[in-house]
N, C-alpha and C positions, 0 to 999 in steps of 0.2 A: 320261081326260086328253085334253086338246086343245092343239093347237099349230097356228099358221099354217102353218108349214113344218116338215117332219120330214126330217132328213138321216140316211139309212141308211148307216151306215159311219163310223167315227172315225179314219180313217187319213189320208194326206197330202191327197187330194182333199177329203174330207169335212170335215176340220178347217178347211181353208183357206176353202171355201165357207160353212161355218156362220159363221166369223168375218165375212165380207163381208156375208152376209145379215142378221145381227143389226145390224151397223154401220148398214146401211141402213134400220133400223127394224123388221124382221120379228121376230115372235115364233117362236123356233126351238128344237126339240128335236133333239138328236143321239142316235141309238141306236146303239151299237157296244160290243162286248166288250172286256174287258181284254186287253191284249196277253200272250201266254203267254211264260213263260220258255223258254229253249233246250231244257231236258229236261223240260218240263212237257207231260203229255198234255192235249190241247186238242180242242175240235170245230173243223171246218174253218173256220167263220166267224170263229175267232179270229186266223187268219193273215192276213198283209198284206206287202206289198212293203217296208214300213218297219221290218221286224224284223231289221235288222242295224245295224251301227255306221257305215257310210260309203257315201255315193252320190256321183258325180261331179258337181261344178258346173262349168259353162262356159257362156259366151254365144255361142261359135262354133257355130251351128246347121247342121244338115244341109240345111235349106231356110229359106224366109223364115218359114214358120209356126213351126217349133221355134226357130229363131234369136230370133224375137220373144218367144216364150213363155219361153224359157230366160233371155234378157237381162232381161226386165222382172221376172221373179222373182228373179233374182241380184242386181239392182240393190236389191231391197227387203230383202235378207238382213240388213244391218247394222242397219236399222231395226227388223226383227222381233227381233233379239237384243236391242236396246236396250229396246224396249217391253216385252218379256216378262220380261227378266232371265235368260233361258236362253241360255247360249253353246253354239252347234251348228255353227258354221262355221269351217273351217279354210282360210286363203287360202294354198295351197301352189303355186298355179299349175296349168294344164292343158295337156297336149301331146296334139296329134293327129298320128299318123303315117299320112298318106294315101297310099294306092298311087297311083303315077304313072298308072295307067290310068283313074283318074276325075279328071284334072287340070281339065277342064272344070268339074266340079262343084266342085273346090277354088277355082278362079278366082272362080266365083259366090259361093261362101261368104265369100270374102274381100272381094269387092266389097259384099256386104250388110254385113259388119262395119264396113267403112270409112264406109259411109253412115250408120251407127248410131253412129260414134265409138267403135267397140271396137277396142282396139289388139291385133293379132296380129301376131307376129314370124315371118317365115319362116326356117328353119333348114336348112343343107344337111347331109348325113350328117356330114361333117367337123365342122361346128360343133356338131352334136349330141353327138359324141364329146368336144369340148372343154368344153362346158357341163355335160353328164351323163355323166361317165366310167364310172359304174356302171351304165349303162342300155345294153343291146344293142339293136340295129337289126334288126328282123326281115327276113328275105330275101324280102320281097315281090317278085314278078315285076316287073321294070323300076325297081325302087327305091322310094322314099317321099319326100314332102314333108313337112317338119317344121312345124307350126304350133303357136305356143305363145303362150298367154294368161298374163301375170304376174299381172294384177289382176282381182278379182271372180270368181276361178276357183280350183278347189281341190276340196275335198269337204265334204259336211255330214253330220251325224249324223241320220239320219231319225228315229229314236225321239224324240230331244230336240227335233227341228223340230216334230214333231206335237204334243208336250207344250206347247211354246210357243204354237202355234196354237190349241190347246184352252184354254189359260190366257187368251189374249187374247179368244177367242170368249166364254167365261163371264164375264169381265170386262164384255163387252158385253151380257150378259144371256142367252146361251145356256144351256139346261138340257141336262144330260147324262145319259142313262139308260144304264147298263152292262148290256148284254143283246144278244140276237141276234134279228133279226126272223123270224118263221117263217111269216108269210103277209101278203099285200097285196091288198086287194080294194076295190072301189068300191061304195058303198051306193047302187045305183040310178044311172040315167044321169046325174042332175044332182046326186046325192048327194055327201057327202064321201069321202075315202079312209079306210078302216079298216086299221090295221096291228096284228098280233098279234105280241108279243115274249115270248121267254123270259128272264125275269130271275130269277136264282139259283133255277131249277126251278118258279117261279111265272109264270103267264101274265098279262101287261099287255096292255091294248088302248088304242089311241092314235087319235083322230080328228082329221084334218087336211085343209086345203084343198090342199096341194101336198106332194108326195113328192119327194125328190132322192135317187137311189140312187147311193152311192159306195162300192161293196163290192169294188173292185179287180178284178186279173185273174181271180179266181174267181167273178166275178158270175153265170156260168151255172150255178154249182154252189150257190148260195145260194137262199133262198125269197123273194128280194126282187123278183123279176120275176113277172108275170102266168103263171099255170101253163102248161105246154107251150111257152113261147116262150124262145128264146135269141138273144142278140145275135150278129152275126157278128164274133165276137172269139175267137181261139184262145190258150189258155194253154199255156205251155211250161215245162219243167223248165229252171232255170239252175243248172248244177252249178258251184259255186266251191269253192276251196281257200283256206285260210289258212295261210300259213307264218309261224311264229313267228320274231321276228328277235332275235338275240343282242345283249346289251348292247355288245359290242365292235363290232358292225357297225351300230349303231342310228344314231349321229350322221351318218354320210355317206349312209345310206340315206334317212334323213328328208328330205334335200335335194331328192329326186326330186319332180317333179309328178305329178299322176294322168296316166296314158297311155290312150289308146285306139287301136288299130291297125285301119284299114280296108283291107282286102284285097278287091279287086273281083273276083277270079278264082272262078269256080263250080267249086271243086275238091274238094268234099265235106269230109270231115273234115281234109284237107289245108290247106284255107283258113286263114290266119293271123290272122283278124279276132279281137281279144281286148281285154280291158281290164285295167288295174292300178292298185291304190291303193298309195300309198307306206305306210310303217308307220303304222299307227293303233292307238291303245290301247284294248283291249277291256275290258269290266267285270271280267275277272278279273285285271286289272292287267298282263297281257302286251301286246306291241307284235306286230302281225300285218300282213304284206302280203296283200292279197287279190287273186286273179286269177279272171277269169271269160271265157267265150267269146263269140263272136259267134253267129250262127244256123246253125252247122254242124249236119249230120244228128244228132250226138250230143246237141244240144239237142232234147230229145223233147217230142212233143205229150202233154198231159194231158187224156185223153178222158173219163174217169169220176170221179165223186166219190171212189170208193175209191182210184184212182191218185193224186188230188191229195192226199187226206189222208195217204196213206203217204208221198209225197214231201215234204210240208211238216213232217210229224212225226218222220220217221226220219233226215233228213239223211244219205242214202246215195247215193253215186255210183257208177256202174259202173266197172269196170276200164278200159273205154275212155275213159271221161270223165276219170278219175283220171290216165291216162297223157298224155292230150292237155294237160291243165292243168300237169302237172309240166314237160312240154316247154316249154310256152309261158314258163313262168316261167324255165327255163333259158336260153331265148333272150332275154328281156327283162331279166333280172337275173342274168347269168351268175356273178357273185361272190357271190350270196347262198348262205349255209350255214345253213340253217333248224335251229333247236332241235327243232321238231316241225312236223307238218303235220295239219290237220284240216279237216273239211268244213263248208261254211256255205251250205246250199242256199237257193235262192229261187225265185220264180216271175216269168216275164216274159210279157207279152201282146202280141199283134200284131192290128192291125185291117187290113182290106183297103185302107182309104183311107190308112193310115199316120198317121193323124191320131186325137186323142183323140175319143171320142164325147162330145158335150155338147149336150144339148136333150132336147126332148119325144119320147115315144114315142107313136106312132099318132096324132099330131096332137093329142094330149090334153096341154095345158100344165100338168094337174095332176099329171102323172107323168114325171119327167125322169131322166136318168142323166148322170154324169160319171164315165168310166172310160177305160181305153185308154191307158195311158201309153207303150206301144210301146218300152219300155226308156228312156225319157227322162223319166219321170213325176216323179221326186223334185225335180230341179232346176227344173222348169217348174210344180210344183204350186200355187205361190201364184197365179200368173196364171190357170192353168186353174180353180181354185176361184173366183177373182173372176169369171171369164167365165161359169160355171156359175150364180153368184147373180145376175149381171146377166139371164141368160136366164129364170131362175125368177122374177124379180120384173118382167119386162118392161121393164127399164131401157134407156136409150139405148145402143146397140152401139157401142163405140169401139176395136175391134180393127181391124187393118189389112186382114184378110181377112174375107170375109162369113161371118156365122153358119152358113150351109148347108155350109160346108167341115167343120164338126163333126157334121153330122147322123148320129145313130146308125142303124145298119142292123140288120134282123133276119136271122138266119141262115137261109138257103133251101137251100143245098148239104148234101150229106151229109158227115159227118165221120168215118166209120169208118175202120179201119185200112186198108182197101182203096183209099181215095181218093188218097193221096199228099198232097204238099204243094202248097198254092196258089201262084200264081205270085208273090204279093208276098213271099214268103220265099226267093226266089232273090237272089243277091249283085247289086250291092253293098248291104249292108245298112243303111248309114248309121252315125252316130255313136251309140254307146250311152251 
């Protein structure tokens, strides 16, 4: 089989990139496995960051880069829904509770929003209490500044968004192969790229001029990179809890926006950074509120393939993680009386640049990557995919920051348990 461009990975970045590549006229093949059900045993390549029901959408970005990625993507969501016929976006608003210790950063974020025509309301603690009486304000040292977006903000259903992107990509001519890539090699210095894939237990071979690897946070645990090489990207456990909402509480709690708390104090697991989703209806028909942490020490590195598979498949949180999340929910929604509580584990990645990796590897424009959501990837995925397609096809760059901001970096430092955490994982962690 031949294709001009092969996209390895059919998640949020890969599906968006494939759509834009095909719309630009490229012959595109996407290779990616089917998403597993929650209780289904599956290989590691099947798991991705889109395998839950809700991700925060917001145009207020931590910096110019993420603000632009997020805003451009969010502005396109209504058109994506209309074109695909798939509804995946809920506009309930987004609230950021910013510790006053990063007020300079908050002022800069608001300046960038004003310049981009994005309306953000500033709410005092008293105003927060009046508008959202069922929301608690976390006791961040020095207090918090409330920043509220009412429009083009809320949450999206990532599985449904991926379905919408793939539907649009295939309408544009993309071919989809459900399988997992097992090897990527070049046929001589000037030859094509040869990919091997496992498709329902049978080996398939694909020849292509260009490869775009979009296998997500676990890219270093896949077979889609040259043997013995790893990107400087670290995957982490992201323990989440789902609190089932009783019918009697549903109407009033559904009025809440999404919430993210930014606590700038480096206080370990006493750091209050967290994020909260309002009640979201899950496939079992029940409504759940989802809560997750920032990058406290309880958010642990995934250092091996075995650790990664166990985390993704088992949905098991530690007692330490469970206690932290239950306490965070008590603080943020003190009136909630859940019917039940269950886990919903995910994986988050971080790059030392705090930016996505988009671009060629080793100067070879035949092999590129688009990975590194840094906890922001879902809401910025459409623009991230578009930029990846732009670089793969060598088209004119039209992003306000230069492409070298996104240059992928190979890992050169040790990653064993004795090395500790790199500096880029110290607070403040930014907006998740």
